[in-house]
N, C-alpha and C positions, 0 to 999 in steps of 0.2 A: 196444433195444440200451443196455447198461448200459458205462458207460466208467470203468475204476478204474487209478487211479496206482499206479506201483510202488512204494511206499514203505512203513514197517514197518505202520504202520496200516494203509493200505490192504490190505495182505496179510492181514493181519488179518480185515480186512471180507469179502475176497476169499474167506478160511476158513471164514466163519460164513455165506455164502451158500452155498456150496456145500455145506455141512453142512443148510440150509434145503432145498434141491433135492434131497437125499438123503432128509429124512425127506418133503417131498409127492411124491416118488416112491413110494414106501413098499415097494418092491422092487427088486429088480435085473433089467432087462431083458437076456435074453441076444442075444446079436447073431451073425447070421447068417455063416457062414466065409465064403459062396461070394456075397457080395455082387459086382456087376461094375459097372463104368463104364457098359457096355452090352452089348447080347449082340454087336456087331461088332467092338469092343474087347477089350483084354488084361483077364484078370478080376483083380479087386481083393480082397481080402481084409480085413475087418475086425479091429479087436481086435491092430492088429499098426502097426509105425512106415512112414510111406512117406516117401522124399525127393523133395524136387521142386524143381529149379533153374532159374532163370531163364535164357534159352539165352542173352541179353545183359543188360548192365545194364538197360536200357531196358525191358526184358520182367519188370521188377519188378511193375508193376501187375496183368500177365496171369498170373503165379503164382501171385500171391497171389487175384485172382479165380478162376482155375482150385482152389486149395486149399480156398476156400471152396466151390467147385462140390462137389469131392470130400467135405468134410466135410459138406454136407448131404446126400449120398447117404447117407455111413455113417452118422448122425446118427441117422437112422430115427425123425425125429422129436422126437428129443431137444435140449435146448439144447446151443450150439455154444460152445466157448470159443475166443478170438480172441487171442493173446499178439501182442502188437506191440512189436518192437524199436525204441526210440526213432529209431535212426540209420537205419533204413527210412521211417520217417515223415519225415523230413527228406529224406529222396533220393528217393522216391517219392511223397510227400504224405499225407493221412490219410485214412482212411475217408469217404465221400461217403455218407450217408443216402438220399436219392433214389437213389444208384447201386448201394447193398445192396438198396432196394427193388425197383430192376428186376432183381437178382438172384432175386428171390422170399423174399428173407428180411426176415423182419418184426422188431421190436424186441423180441418175446418170445422168439426163436429164439437170440440171440445175446448172448455175455458177451464185450465186451474190456477188455482191459489191457494198458496200455501198459508197456512193461518199459524200465529207463535202459540197461540193461547185459544180457549174453549169460547170465551167470550167474542174474541175476534169472531172465529168459525161460524158463531150464530148470528153476530150482525153481517157479515158478508153473504152467509145465506139466506138473510131475510130480504136483503138488498137485491140479491140475484132475480128471489120469488117476485119480487115487484116488476121487473121487466118481462112484458108479454111476449117478449121475442125469445126469450128462453123457454125452452119447451120441458127440462128438468133438471134439478141440485140432487147432487150426493155430497153429505157431510160425511166427513171420515174421523172418525175419534177416536182416541186410545185411554183406556183407564176411566176411573171415576171420576167425577167431577161435580161438584154441588150445583154449577152452570147450566147442567143439562137436568132442568127440574123440571115437573110438571107443567108449572107458569110458562118457563122457555118453551117447552113442545107445545102448549096452547098457541102461544104465539107464531111458532110457524106453522101448524095446520092452520091457522086463520089465514096466513097470507097464500098458503098456497091454492086454499079455497077460492080466495077471492081472485087472485090474479091467474089462476089454472093449471102451473105449474106440477109436477109431481115432485114430493120432496123425500129423498130416501136417506134417513140418517145410519149408518153404519159404523159399530161401535165394538171395539176389541178390547178384551182386558178388562170388563165390565159385566157386571150382571142383570138380566132385564130389569127394569123398572117400569111404575107405571107411566103415561105418558096419554097425550090425544092421538097417537098412532090409530090409523086405519086396520093397520096388520103389526103384526111381531113376528120374527121369523128367527131361528138359528140355523146358520149356515156352517156349512164344514165341507173340506175338500174331499172328492174320491179320485180312484184310481179310474185312467180312461181309458177306452179301449184304441188301440192302434188301430191306425187305416191302413191301406193299403200299402203293399210293399214295404211295411213296417213304419210307414211316417207318424209321428207324434199323433195322440187324439185328440178329441175336440177337450174343451175344460171340461169338467165333471165336477157337480156341486150336490151334497146331501142338504137337502132343504126342507125343514120343518116348521110348519106353521102352527105356532104356539097359541095365538090368538086372533079372532077377528073381532071388529066391533059390531056389538049388534048379536054376536053369538054366529053359530056355523059350523061346518066341519072343519076339523083341524087334521093333520097328518102329516107324513115325511114322504118327500118325492127324490127320486134320483132324475138329478136334470142335465143337459147336455147343452154349452152353447154352439149356437151352429152360426157361424161368423158370417155365411151366404146370406143366409136368409135375415140373420139378425134377431133370431127367435131361439127361446128354449125350447127345447124338444126332448122326449124319453130317450135312451139309451137303444141304439139297435140289438136286435137279438142276437145272441150269439149263434151263427152258423155251426151246423154241421148235428150230430146227435150228441146228447148229453151222455156223461159216463152214470150208471147205475151208481145207486147209494149203495152203499157196504151193508149186508145182515149184521143186525145185532146180534152179538157173543156173547155170553155168559161168562163172567169175571171167573167162575169155577173152573177147576182143573178139569180135562176130557176124562167123561166115562164116572163124573162124581154125579149123581141124581138128586134130584129131589123130591125128598118122600118117597113113593116106590116109583114115581117116572124119572125115566131118563132124559136130562134136556140135551139136546143136539142142534148144532149150528144150523140154520137155516140154509 
């Protein structure tokens, strides 16, 4: 994982590295337009912009992790550029190497750029989208910002469409607003199910599809991230029998009837 500061010299370094990725790739890889999160979930188009909103400010880590999972699937084995707003780092913490490893991301998979402000974040994201060697771009922003306007989203969506990379804009501490995104999601964290021998469970998310361009079905799904397969999957069903639901009981005292009939617990 490469960490680049968003200073003028660092931005020039970023552009040079993106150009080096282009030369090493040698050709532009086509991205399938029918990529899906999973057969059980809503389809996820590639080469477009997707908006991801944290359900609450406390879900900032969850929306970034979900964005990384989405980017990993959409990148088709090519590098991911993750541009992290400095305010996001202050509010939600900086990326943790072992945690990225648990997500199944190797250092060679990820180029990390820290942006001091939203304008820089947008500029770096647009530059990254222009590189045909980049498979996906994740922009992580904190708070409301005038720079994250409908016009800015249209510029990003156009860059993604022209150059074929998929862009995920993850926002925390902000309300959903109009944009040129193909889909809009609300992401929250969920308790994971422990694995065998009490090992920590897979990262689990509550993902609500709020809007899809052109209309279509929306809904909420519980998704687990499978690091071995690098995909989202439904949670595994609980083993063993289920405890039966308790019968409803009346709030009235025992023996007190309703009318002429006595109400009894089932």
